[in-house]
Backbone bond lengths (Angstrom), bond angles and torsions (degrees), N, CA, C in turn:
res aa  C-N    CA-C-N  psi(-1)  N-CA   C-N-CA  omega(-1)  CA-C   N-CA-C  phi
1 M - - - 1.409 - - 1.396 112.34 -
2 R 1.265 116.52 133.63 1.435 125.37 175.48 1.472 116.97 -123.51
3 R 1.333 123.04 133.27 1.452 114.80 173.64 1.533 105.79 -143.80
4 A 1.304 119.17 157.99 1.386 123.34 179.85 1.607 104.08 -125.13
5 I 1.304 108.01 140.90 1.557 116.90 177.03 1.452 107.99 -131.23
6 A 1.278 115.29 122.64 1.447 117.42 171.87 1.581 113.82 -86.29
7 Q 1.279 113.22 131.63 1.501 118.55 178.55 1.448 109.57 -99.60
8 S 1.219 122.42 122.67 1.492 123.63 -176.69 1.512 115.35 -66.44
9 A 1.284 124.56 -28.70 1.440 123.62 -173.11 1.515 110.76 -63.78
10 G 1.264 118.34 -47.34 1.353 119.32 -176.70 1.577 112.05 -123.15
11 L 1.260 111.42 13.90 1.521 117.25 -179.68 1.496 108.01 60.08
12 L 1.387 117.66 40.69 1.511 117.96 -176.03 1.546 107.10 -100.39
13 T 1.367 109.11 139.45 1.603 117.54 -175.45 1.551 96.95 -111.33
14 L 1.397 104.28 137.99 1.583 113.36 175.36 1.464 97.96 -111.53
15 V 1.338 115.54 135.94 1.487 125.30 174.25 1.470 102.00 -123.40
16 V 1.287 112.27 123.15 1.597 119.28 179.13 1.496 108.87 -120.21
17 G 1.345 110.41 129.78 1.518 115.71 174.73 1.600 107.06 -121.82
18 I 1.361 111.91 120.55 1.399 114.71 169.86 1.542 111.31 -116.31
19 P 1.314 116.68 106.79 1.451 116.19 -173.58 1.591 116.00 -57.60
20 G 1.327 112.99 141.07 1.462 115.88 -176.13 1.557 116.86 -59.93
21 C 1.269 113.05 -39.02 1.418 114.86 -171.59 1.487 108.75 -90.16
22 A 1.266 116.20 135.70 1.638 122.92 -175.06 1.545 106.22 -88.41
23 R 1.267 115.01 141.12 1.452 121.20 167.79 1.521 112.48 -87.29
24 Q 1.260 112.53 146.36 1.623 120.35 176.95 1.507 105.49 -125.66
25 P 1.395 109.70 154.24 1.365 113.50 178.62 1.480 113.24 -78.35
26 V 1.334 114.87 160.66 1.425 127.72 -177.59 1.548 101.72 -102.30
27 A 1.432 118.15 134.14 1.408 122.27 178.64 1.538 114.68 -39.67
28 G 1.280 119.07 132.24 1.442 115.95 174.91 1.502 119.15 84.71
29 R 1.299 114.49 -11.97 1.538 116.08 -171.58 1.508 106.55 -128.07
30 P 1.243 118.07 146.85 1.590 116.84 177.52 1.615 107.46 -80.26
31 L 1.223 108.58 145.61 1.563 116.52 177.67 1.526 109.32 -81.08
32 D 1.320 115.05 123.58 1.449 120.37 178.29 1.502 110.69 -84.64
33 V 1.304 118.86 114.92 1.533 123.26 178.30 1.542 101.87 -102.72
34 R 1.353 119.29 117.60 1.385 120.20 177.01 1.496 111.75 -106.83
35 V 1.315 111.18 138.84 1.513 123.01 175.55 1.490 109.47 -112.06
36 T 1.448 115.42 122.99 1.533 115.61 -178.18 1.556 101.64 -112.66
37 I 1.220 115.31 131.00 1.371 121.38 172.43 1.670 107.00 -135.73
38 T 1.244 114.41 124.67 1.495 122.35 -179.66 1.405 105.60 -130.24
39 C 1.278 116.58 155.50 1.435 124.22 -178.14 1.547 110.56 -132.55
40 P 1.340 118.23 69.68 1.477 111.35 174.41 1.524 113.16 -86.27
41 Q 1.308 116.16 141.44 1.449 124.78 176.20 1.512 107.55 56.86
42 R 1.365 115.33 -121.17 1.508 121.87 177.11 1.515 109.74 -113.02
43 L 1.258 117.08 34.75 1.419 126.92 170.71 1.443 115.68 -110.13
44 V 1.336 119.74 153.94 1.463 124.22 164.70 1.444 107.45 -129.32
45 N 1.391 116.29 111.59 1.436 120.72 171.89 1.411 118.95 -98.04
46 V 1.224 119.42 126.54 1.454 126.23 -174.98 1.626 113.05 -131.80
47 T 1.323 111.12 130.38 1.416 123.67 177.73 1.569 109.30 -122.87
48 V 1.329 116.95 124.07 1.460 115.52 169.43 1.511 112.57 -122.00
49 Q 1.162 123.72 125.51 1.495 122.22 -177.85 1.479 112.29 -63.53
50 G 1.189 122.97 142.92 1.536 125.97 175.37 1.511 104.92 -84.65
51 W 1.335 113.77 136.99 1.571 118.54 -176.44 1.493 111.37 -142.68
52 V 1.304 115.49 152.64 1.469 131.15 177.21 1.413 108.39 -131.35
53 V 1.420 115.14 139.60 1.432 121.04 177.22 1.402 106.47 -134.30
54 H 1.474 113.93 159.25 1.493 118.80 -177.75 1.469 112.93 -112.44
55 R 1.285 124.14 122.11 1.320 126.21 -175.66 1.533 116.60 -64.47
56 S 1.329 116.40 -27.34 1.508 121.88 177.76 1.472 115.37 -61.37
57 G 1.469 117.93 -33.51 1.378 119.58 -173.52 1.461 116.99 -103.63
58 G 1.429 118.00 18.64 1.382 117.24 179.74 1.421 116.07 53.83
59 D 1.456 116.50 38.79 1.434 118.00 -168.88 1.666 112.19 -65.46
60 Q 1.343 113.41 143.67 1.365 116.73 174.51 1.460 116.91 -101.91
61 V 1.385 119.18 155.67 1.517 120.09 -175.02 1.490 103.20 -135.38
62 N 1.319 118.53 132.21 1.449 124.85 177.50 1.570 100.88 -106.66
63 L 1.338 115.74 110.15 1.589 121.40 172.10 1.503 99.75 -91.38
64 Q 1.531 102.31 127.91 1.477 110.07 -178.05 1.563 106.98 -157.28
65 F 1.258 119.02 162.92 1.416 128.72 173.18 1.552 109.43 -76.16
66 A 1.368 108.90 136.41 1.570 112.63 172.71 1.493 103.94 -77.31
67 Q 1.331 112.50 166.06 1.345 126.85 175.36 1.598 106.82 -60.30
68 G 1.408 120.37 135.05 1.425 121.15 -179.51 1.573 116.96 95.40
69 A 1.458 113.96 -15.37 1.416 115.07 174.59 1.556 110.45 -62.13
70 N 1.261 115.39 142.99 1.481 112.85 177.60 1.594 107.53 -130.56
71 V 1.266 120.97 47.76 1.398 124.56 152.43 1.483 115.99 -108.03
72 T 1.301 123.13 160.70 1.404 121.04 -174.89 1.549 110.22 -90.53
73 A 1.281 120.12 -32.26 1.477 117.98 -176.97 1.604 107.26 -156.33
74 I 1.304 112.08 156.55 1.407 121.40 172.09 1.443 111.70 -132.54
75 T 1.386 125.55 149.68 1.368 121.25 171.99 1.510 109.81 -117.56
76 I 1.416 116.04 135.31 1.422 118.05 -174.43 1.543 106.02 -112.98
77 T 1.356 116.91 127.20 1.403 121.29 176.43 1.528 109.61 -127.67
78 P 1.349 117.98 148.12 1.523 121.98 172.90 1.535 107.32 -77.86
79 K 1.327 117.07 150.59 1.453 120.98 172.82 1.476 109.73 -76.03
80 D 1.397 121.74 -24.96 1.395 120.37 173.36 1.546 112.02 -130.96
81 P 1.371 117.47 89.96 1.414 124.43 -169.49 1.523 113.71 -55.44
82 A 1.402 108.86 -33.72 1.581 113.99 -176.95 1.643 112.38 -68.08
83 L 1.322 117.58 -19.41 1.379 122.24 178.84 1.458 118.38 -108.98
84 W 1.346 116.32 11.19 1.486 126.37 -173.36 1.446 108.54 -62.65
85 P 1.243 129.57 127.64 1.475 128.67 -173.47 1.620 110.48 -92.59
86 F 1.261 121.26 10.31 1.536 118.68 -174.66 1.480 112.88 -120.98
87 T 1.231 120.92 158.28 1.434 127.94 173.19 1.516 103.38 -124.88
88 P 1.342 118.71 151.91 1.553 126.36 -8.19 1.549 110.18 -65.93
89 A 1.232 108.14 176.61 1.536 116.63 -178.55 1.574 110.15 -65.82
90 P 1.273 115.78 145.19 1.459 114.53 -178.11 1.550 106.25 -84.62
91 P 1.322 118.06 173.03 1.473 131.70 18.37 1.557 107.61 -80.68
92 Y 1.414 116.24 161.29 1.402 120.51 174.84 1.526 104.48 -118.84
93 V 1.407 108.23 132.73 1.487 111.19 176.08 1.507 107.99 -112.67
94 V 1.378 114.12 123.42 1.518 123.89 -176.93 1.429 107.99 -102.84
95 Q 1.228 122.17 121.62 1.503 131.50 174.35 1.483 111.71 -109.02
96 A 1.198 118.92 146.13 1.515 124.46 179.30 1.623 107.61 -57.46
97 G 1.313 108.24 121.27 1.555 117.84 -175.89 1.405 117.18 87.91
98 R 1.396 116.30 -7.88 1.501 122.31 -175.39 1.515 110.34 -127.37
99 P 1.354 117.67 78.60 1.452 120.28 175.85 1.523 111.38 -58.41
100 Q 1.250 113.38 152.49 1.529 129.11 160.56 1.358 118.73 -88.93
101 T 1.404 126.36 115.91 1.399 123.15 -179.51 1.538 108.88 -101.78
102 I 1.342 115.18 131.63 1.412 122.65 179.27 1.491 111.84 -126.77
103 T 1.294 119.03 154.24 1.530 126.14 -171.79 1.448 109.43 -122.74
104 V 1.343 119.75 129.73 1.536 124.95 -176.48 1.709 99.78 -70.80
105 D 1.281 117.13 135.64 1.377 125.33 169.30 1.580 112.14 -69.54
106 S 1.363 120.33 124.97 1.524 115.21 -178.95 1.509 112.06 -70.71
107 A 1.364 120.39 -5.31 1.422 121.33 173.05 1.441 112.40 -99.37
108 A 1.274 118.76 12.99 1.530 123.63 -177.72 1.414 105.74 -71.20
109 T 1.359 111.35 142.84 1.491 120.48 177.18 1.710 109.96 -79.78
110 P 1.243 113.41 128.90 1.484 114.88 178.79 1.575 110.67 -52.75
111 G 1.325 123.81 146.78 1.348 120.20 178.98 1.585 111.59 153.55
112 T 1.268 117.89 -176.75 1.339 127.33 174.68 1.634 113.56 -100.76
113 Y 1.334 118.93 127.00 1.394 120.41 -177.01 1.450 107.77 -120.01
114 R 1.318 114.55 133.56 1.459 119.93 -178.81 1.627 108.79 -97.86
115 Y 1.376 105.41 147.77 1.513 112.64 177.70 1.441 111.74 -148.24
116 N 1.380 122.04 163.98 1.516 125.16 172.93 1.377 107.84 -110.06
117 I 1.327 113.86 146.83 1.472 122.39 168.06 1.620 104.16 -115.18
118 V 1.323 117.06 121.77 1.405 117.43 -179.84 1.655 110.06 -122.64
119 G 1.300 113.70 131.75 1.433 116.46 179.07 1.603 112.02 -150.58
120 T 1.248 113.04 168.30 1.570 115.86 -173.31 1.692 99.32 -111.40
121 C 1.252 111.55 129.40 1.478 122.41 172.56 1.485 113.58 -113.86
122 T 1.380 120.77 124.88 1.342 124.93 173.72 1.452 113.77 -104.29
123 P 1.277 120.10 93.13 1.526 114.92 174.34 1.491 120.07 -66.38
124 P 1.279 124.46 172.60 1.465 125.95 -170.40 1.536 107.65 -60.81
125 N 1.446 118.63 -27.92 1.493 115.40 178.34 1.505 114.70 -72.99
126 G 1.455 117.39 5.42 1.503 121.91 173.59 1.387 120.62 73.15
127 V 1.358 117.47 0.97 1.507 121.92 175.43 1.603 107.84 -87.13
128 A 1.241 115.08 107.99 1.571 118.84 172.15 1.439 117.14 -66.32
129 Q 1.218 114.11 131.27 1.559 123.52 -177.25 1.497 109.52 -124.45
130 T 1.322 110.76 127.47 1.517 114.60 177.96 1.572 101.01 -91.02
131 I 1.292 112.10 135.97 1.565 118.68 -176.30 1.523 106.59 -126.15
132 T 1.428 114.87 144.16 1.308 121.53 176.56 1.545 111.82 -125.71
133 I 1.287 116.25 127.00 1.421 125.08 -179.84 1.414 106.85 -110.11
134 D 1.440 110.86 138.87 1.598 118.78 -179.10 1.354 117.73 -115.23
135 P 1.390 124.59 61.39 1.436 116.84 -175.78 1.583 115.98 -90.36
136 D 1.332 121.85 -173.31 1.548 120.64 177.78 1.562 107.06 -130.63
137 I 1.345 107.66 165.34 1.463 118.21 177.56 1.483 102.73 -126.03
138 V 1.352 112.34 146.44 1.520 118.22 -179.41 1.629 105.15 -120.24
139 V 1.457 109.01 123.35 1.376 120.95 172.66 1.459 115.37 -96.65
140 D 1.188 131.13 122.73 1.369 121.54 -177.89 1.634 111.79 -121.31
């Protein structure tokens, strides 16, 4: 899914891509979930991989920036912290080169969980823009 949103303040356009096929962990290895945010000209391009984890296996997820992302940090927070299926407790701050590893709780209820990714993007025009991305995670 891709969508573009024009923001009137700085004529900034947000282009979001969330791939349709979800990635799943391989036994014994954390799933790498990459967030790409780039800020060319007056655009903000964002891609978040779709992902599915399994509560029975204690799956781990590494939240990280993809190569080419040009923001310094993002903060990830659940929409409903009381129902969040991962440990440690959020929020998670992901910095370039420093992924945040989270583990699915084996007692988590299967379902779709909503969360926000918030970051600051400074395009070449120098006007910093705070962006919020609203993807979902599936726990089965």
